[in-house]
C-alpha angles and dihedrals in degrees: 000000000000090000091055092050092048091049091050093049091049090050092049091048093049091047091052092044093052092042089055090047091052090047091054092048091048091051091048092049089051091046091051090050092051091048092050091048089051093049089048091052091050092050092046091051089050091049095053099042106108095198092067115094094233124141119237090250091054090049089050091050091050091052091048088051088052091053091049093049092047091050091054090044090055090050091051092048092047091050090050091049092047091051091050092050095043099043103033109019107022119160107251091196090075121078119235094262093050091047091049091050090048095049093043091047093051091048094047093048089057093045095046094046091045092050091048092051092044090051091053091048091048093048092050091048093047091050088062101033107034118350091190089071096055090103089059090054090047089061087070089058090048089051090052090049092048091050091049091052093045091049091052091050090048092051092047094048095044092050091049090049092050094050091049093044100046 
């Protein structure tokens, strides 16, 4: 009986410990998103102020930097939200495989969209800075496409496995 009580208290402690760890990570993700949004706002303000002696190309680059920062901020916020939902408010109606597919799908949507936007930003920047490096920026787009294909294969195979298994 004492062993069972000790085991239960260790489990409760570990659950609380990891919940606190996830809470800290969630707060840090949200803090990073807020910081990136703030930096993006500062850069956007700088880009649109007409009294600054910035060239049009520099203003364009600042706006592209804003888009890149906002894209990463969205990814950080989405990760924080996914962690909150998965760790603190997960839907118990879904089985473990369906929940894993849902979490992975949400994460991959953010990553793929972020990579696609980043590839566009990088290509636009390279067109102005160094056109010979556009192919390097295009590799980001290829990575996004490869992830999209791999995600589709994963979904298809996991659904086939679930229908065969149950």
